[in-house]
C-alpha positions as CSV (number, residue, x, y, z in Angstrom):
1,X,83.5,52.0,42.6
2,X,79.8,52.4,42.7
3,X,77.5,53.5,39.8
4,X,74.0,54.7,40.6
5,X,71.5,54.9,37.8
6,X,68.2,56.5,38.6
7,X,65.0,55.5,36.7
8,X,61.4,56.6,37.1
9,X,58.9,53.7,36.8
10,X,55.1,53.4,37.4
11,X,55.9,52.5,41.1
12,X,58.1,55.5,41.8
13,X,61.8,56.1,41.7
14,X,64.2,53.2,41.2
15,X,67.9,53.4,41.9
16,X,70.1,50.7,40.3
17,X,73.3,50.1,42.1
18,X,76.2,48.6,40.2
19,X,79.6,47.7,41.6
20,X,80.8,48.0,45.2
21,X,79.1,49.8,48.0
22,X,81.9,50.7,50.5
23,X,82.4,53.4,53.0
24,X,83.6,56.1,50.5
25,X,80.4,55.6,48.4
26,X,77.8,55.7,51.2
27,X,77.5,59.5,51.1
28,X,77.0,59.4,47.3
29,X,74.1,56.9,47.8
30,X,72.7,59.0,50.6
31,X,72.5,62.0,48.2
32,X,70.9,59.9,45.5
33,X,68.3,58.5,47.8
34,X,67.5,62.0,49.1
35,X,67.1,63.3,45.6
36,X,64.9,60.4,44.6
37,X,62.7,61.0,47.7
38,X,62.2,64.5,46.5
39,X,60.8,63.2,43.2
40,X,58.6,60.5,44.6
41,X,57.6,59.1,48.0
42,X,58.2,55.6,46.6
43,X,61.9,54.7,46.3
44,X,63.3,51.2,45.5
45,X,66.8,50.0,45.1
46,X,67.8,47.4,42.5
47,X,70.8,45.5,43.9
48,X,71.1,43.0,41.1
49,X,74.4,44.4,39.9
50,X,75.8,45.1,43.4
51,X,78.8,42.7,43.8
52,X,80.2,43.7,47.2
53,X,79.4,45.8,50.2
54,X,81.3,46.4,53.4
55,X,79.9,46.9,56.9
56,X,79.0,50.5,56.4
57,X,77.3,49.8,53.1
58,X,75.3,46.9,54.7
59,X,74.4,49.1,57.7
60,X,73.1,51.9,55.4
61,X,71.0,49.5,53.2
62,X,69.5,47.9,56.3
63,X,68.7,51.4,57.6
64,X,67.0,52.3,54.3
65,X,65.0,49.0,54.4
66,X,63.9,50.0,57.9
67,X,62.6,53.3,56.4
68,X,60.4,51.5,54.0
69,X,62.7,51.5,50.9
70,X,62.3,48.2,49.0
71,X,65.5,46.3,48.1
72,X,65.2,44.0,45.1
73,X,67.4,41.7,43.1
74,X,70.1,41.0,45.7
75,X,72.6,38.3,45.0
76,X,72.8,35.5,47.6
77,X,76.0,37.1,49.0
78,X,74.4,40.5,49.4
79,X,71.1,39.1,50.7
80,X,72.9,37.1,53.4
81,X,74.8,40.2,54.5
82,X,71.5,42.2,54.7
83,X,69.5,39.4,56.3
84,X,67.1,39.2,53.3
85,X,65.5,36.0,52.1
86,X,67.0,35.4,48.6
87,X,64.5,34.8,45.9
88,X,64.2,31.3,44.3
89,X,65.3,32.7,41.0
90,X,68.5,34.1,42.4
91,X,69.3,30.8,44.3
92,X,69.0,29.0,40.9
93,X,71.6,31.5,39.5
94,X,69.2,33.4,37.2
95,X,69.7,37.2,37.0
96,X,66.5,39.1,37.6
97,X,65.5,42.6,38.6
98,X,62.9,42.7,41.4
99,X,59.9,44.8,41.8
100,X,56.3,44.8,40.7
101,X,56.7,47.1,37.7
102,X,60.3,46.4,36.7
103,X,61.3,44.8,33.5
């Protein structure tokens, strides 16, 4: 199951992903991203509560990253699947949400 919570912050639209991003949920995320892009040219994804993703989920997140969407707060597992450098805070096991204007 995937839960997507949208928030507006000073830096644009933020989508918080919670749960598992697997093939049945990729279209749902595609729709949420498209809607967020209509509201703001700046869209970021908070991955701090994403606990699993399959090949299709990873492919789509890499695609979004290539389109300029920022990915923040990935766990070491998710960061490794996406080829992201994990932050020092996450490697120490601290939970944090990423982004310049996120609290």
